[in-house]
N, C-alpha and C positions, 0 to 999 in steps of 0.2 A: 247803340251799337257802334263799334269803331268804324271809321270810313274804310272803304275798300282800299286795299294796298297798305294799310297800317295795321300792325298786329302787336299785341302785347307779348313781351319776351319772358315775362315772369308771372307766376300765379298772383291773382289779385287777393290782397289781404284787406278786407273792408276796414278793419281797425287802423291799419297802417295808412290807408288812403285818406283818412280823416285826421291823421296826426300832423301837427304843424311841422314844417320842414326842419326847423332847428332842433326838434325832438327826435328826429330820425337818425339811424346809425350812419356813420361815415363810410363812404366808399372811396376807392382809390383807382387811378388809371391803371389798367392791367396791360393793355397793348395798344400800340398805335400802328394802324395799317393803312397803306396807300394803294389805291386801285385806280390806275390812270391818273386823273387830276383830282380825285376825291380822297380826302383823308378821313379815316374813321377811328374814333377812340373807343376802346372796349373797356367796360367796367365789370368787375367780378359781381356775381349775384349777391345782392345784399341780403342779410338775414331778415326773416320776418316780412319780406315783401316791401321793405323800405325803399325810398327813392333817394339817390345821391343828389345833393345840392351842388351845382356848379356856378361859379361866379365869373361873369365876363366884365372886364374893365376896358371900355372902348368908347368910340364915338357913336353918335346916333346918325343913322342913314335915313333921311326922310323918304327915300325911294324904296326902302325895305330890302335892298339886295345885298347889303353888307353891314358891317358894324354890329352893334348890339342886337339889332333886329334879326340878322342872319344867325348870330350866335344862339339867341334864345330859341329860334325855330329848330336849330340843329339839336340843342339840348333836349327839347321836347320830343323830337323824333327818336332820339336815342334813349328815351325813358328816364330823363333826368329832370330835376327841378331847377329852373334857371333864375338866378339873381343877377342884378346888373349895377354897375357904377358907371355913370356917364361922364366922360372926360371932355367932350366937345359936341356941339350941335352943328350939323351940316345941312345946307340946302343943296340937295342933289337928286338926280333922277337917272334914268338909263342913258342920258346923253352926256352926263358929266357932273362935276362939282361946281356949283355956282358961288357958294360962300361957306365960310367956316366961322363959328363963334365959339371961342374957348370957354370952358367952365373954370371958375377960379380954383386954384390949387387947394385952398383951404376947404372948399366945399367938396372937392373930390375926396379929400382926406376924411371929411365928415361922413360922406356916403360909405366909405370903406369901413370906418369904425362902427357905423350903424349896422351894416350887414354882418361883419365878422363878429361883432359882439353879441349877436342873437342867433344867426343861422350857422349850423354845423357844416361848413363848406368843405366838400370833398376834394375839390380841385379848382384852380383859378386859371383863367386865360386872359391875357392882355392883347389888345389890338391897338387902335390909334390912341397915342398918349399926347399928341399935339405939341407939347413944348417941354423945355427942361424943368420948369417949376412943377408941372403936373407929374412928370416922370419921377422927380425927386420925392414928391409927396407920396406917390405909390410905393416907391422903394423903401422910404422911411417907415411907412405903416407896415409893410410886409416884414421888414427886418425885426420889428418889435413883437411879432407874433411868437409866443413860446414854442409852438409846434406848427410851423407853416405847412399848409397842404401842398401837393405838387403844383408847380407853376409852368404853364405853357405860354411862351412869349412869341407872339407874331409881331415882328418888328415893322409895323406898317409905316412906310415912309412916303410912298407916292401912290395915288389912286390909279386904277387901270386907265383912266382918261388923261393921266399926266399931272393931276393937281397935287401939289406938295401937301402932305398930311403930317409931317414931322419937321419942325424947324431944324436947320442944320446944326445949330449949337446944342441940340439935344443928343447928338450922336455920342458925345463924350460921356455924359451921365448914363446913357443907355448901356454903353459898354462897361463902364466901371462900376455902376451901382445896381443895375438890374440883371444883366446877363449872368453874373455869378449866382443869382438866386434861381435861375431857370432849371427846371427839370428837362424840358424840351424847348429848343429854339426852332422856329419854323419859317425861315426866310425864303423868299424866292431868289432866283439867281441874281437879279439886280440889287436886291437888298443885301444879300451876302457880300457881293463885290463892294458895295458902298461902305458897309461896316468894316471890311478888311482894309480898304483903302484909307478910311479915316484913321483906323488904328495904326496903320503903318506910318502914315504921313505925320501924325501928331505924336507918335511914340508914347502912347498913354502909359503903357507898362510893358516890361519885357516878359515874354512867356517862356523863354528858354528853348522854344522850338523854331523851326524854319518859317520865315514869313511866306505867306502864300503868294502875294503879289510881287512880281519883279519890277513892275513899273506902274505908276498911277494909270488907271483907265483899263487895265487888263481885264478882260471879260471871263465869264465862266461858260464855256461853250461845249464841253464834252463831259463824259462820265468821269474821266480822270480829273478834270478841273473840279468837278463837284465833290469828289472824294477828298482832294487836297484842301478845298475851301472848307469842307465840313470839319476836317481835322483841325484846321487853323481856328475856326470858330469855337470848337470845343475847348481849345486852349485858352479861350477868353472867359471860361467859367461854366457854361451850360453842361449838364450831364450828358445830353444827347442833342444832335442836330438833325432835323428833317428838312433837307434842302429840296425845294420844289422847282 
């Protein structure tokens, strides 16, 4: 029996339950809802009781509170099958990040090809991408897909304890190569300000719109700031921005 507090949202189809995930029908993100600090992704009911497969491309959190571990738990609670591509290994716990060990970009790309070549992925989420080479490997692989699924980009730059999780020289490739592929970009206020500052200071490309930041270091402190920042981020390529 399901544990108390967990409930299936759809009828159980025994045949579908035993079907390999790559043989199941594709689902797509239907809505993105934010309640307080929680973000919920809603999927339309799959036909035949099938389970959407969602891929997370992120770092491993040894403490289990973030990274691929948190993503896979969330996918499961939402009734989805979770697949993962590991971009970095971290030694961390509830007190902070003690060390980071990057995964070679070629192996990140190999993981991606392995998963996407077999499993019918309904949506992809990126988290910690660690460095420019890993980021380019991810972007290159996704661009090569004939029909890429919806992509949610969480531009993880700094941990909540203040540890840097994305090298500074990765911001350029993140903006020019990955953001244009995004269905939804989900930065927090600090990450949004960092991306916009970097874009303005380095003049990566002209968007034709008004720059959000009047001076380096300007923060995002109000609803009006958030709306202006979201519009500026959308001008960099994402179809939508969810600013937290």
